[in-house]
Every structure is written in structure tokens, then in C-alpha cells.
C-alpha positions as CSV (number, residue, x, y, z in Angstrom):
1,X,118.1,91.0,108.7
2,X,116.6,90.9,105.2
3,X,117.1,93.8,102.8
4,X,114.1,95.1,100.9
5,X,114.5,95.2,97.2
6,X,114.5,98.7,95.6
7,X,113.6,99.8,92.1
8,X,115.0,103.0,90.5
9,X,112.6,105.0,88.4
10,X,113.2,108.0,86.1
11,X,110.5,110.4,85.1
12,X,111.5,111.1,81.5
13,X,108.4,112.4,79.6
14,X,106.0,115.1,80.5
15,X,102.5,114.3,81.8
16,X,101.0,117.6,80.5
17,X,98.6,116.2,78.0
18,X,97.8,112.9,79.8
19,X,94.7,112.1,81.8
20,X,94.3,113.2,85.4
21,X,94.7,109.7,86.7
22,X,98.2,109.5,85.1
23,X,99.2,112.8,86.7
24,X,98.1,111.4,90.0
25,X,100.2,108.3,89.6
26,X,103.3,110.4,88.8
27,X,102.7,112.4,91.9
28,X,102.1,109.3,93.9
29,X,105.4,107.8,92.9
30,X,107.0,111.0,94.3
31,X,108.1,112.7,91.1
32,X,108.1,116.5,91.2
33,X,110.2,117.4,88.1
34,X,111.2,115.9,84.7
35,X,114.3,113.7,84.5
36,X,114.1,113.1,88.2
37,X,115.3,109.7,89.5
38,X,113.6,108.2,92.6
39,X,114.1,104.9,94.5
40,X,111.1,103.0,95.7
41,X,110.4,99.7,97.3
42,X,109.9,97.0,94.7
43,X,106.5,95.6,95.5
44,X,103.3,94.8,93.5
45,X,101.7,98.2,94.2
46,X,104.6,100.2,92.9
47,X,104.9,97.9,89.9
48,X,101.3,98.4,89.2
49,X,101.7,102.2,89.3
50,X,104.6,101.9,86.9
51,X,102.6,99.7,84.6
52,X,99.9,102.4,84.4
53,X,102.3,105.0,83.0
54,X,105.1,103.1,81.1
55,X,105.2,105.8,78.5
56,X,106.2,108.4,81.1
57,X,108.5,106.4,83.4
58,X,111.7,104.3,82.9
59,X,113.0,101.5,85.1
60,X,116.7,102.0,85.5
61,X,119.1,99.1,85.8
62,X,121.1,98.9,89.0
């Protein structure tokens, strides 16, 4: 059975003064509070969301 690759993301900067689209991307990634770390499947759609808000999200090394 093949394992799906995961990507760990940290929400490290506030989205208060960002456009509404950026806030929706943060919500779509599953973040609810600052400095939260989530694990998502590493696929092009998640990578595209992270590429939209690189100033708000960090990719953590495993």
C-alpha cells in the first residue's frame, strides 16, 4: 500500500490586513489560530494555496 506524502504547515503571520481571498485560503487550509501547525496531503492544490500566501505560512521540514 502506498503512503500519501504529507506537508506540515505553520500559520505564523496574521491575516488581519490582507485581502479577503488570502483570509479564505488560510481558512481553507484549516488554520484557526496563529502559530498553529497542520498536516495536509502534499498535492498541487495544497501547494497552490500555499503559494498564494507565502508571507503568512511556513513549510516545516520533517
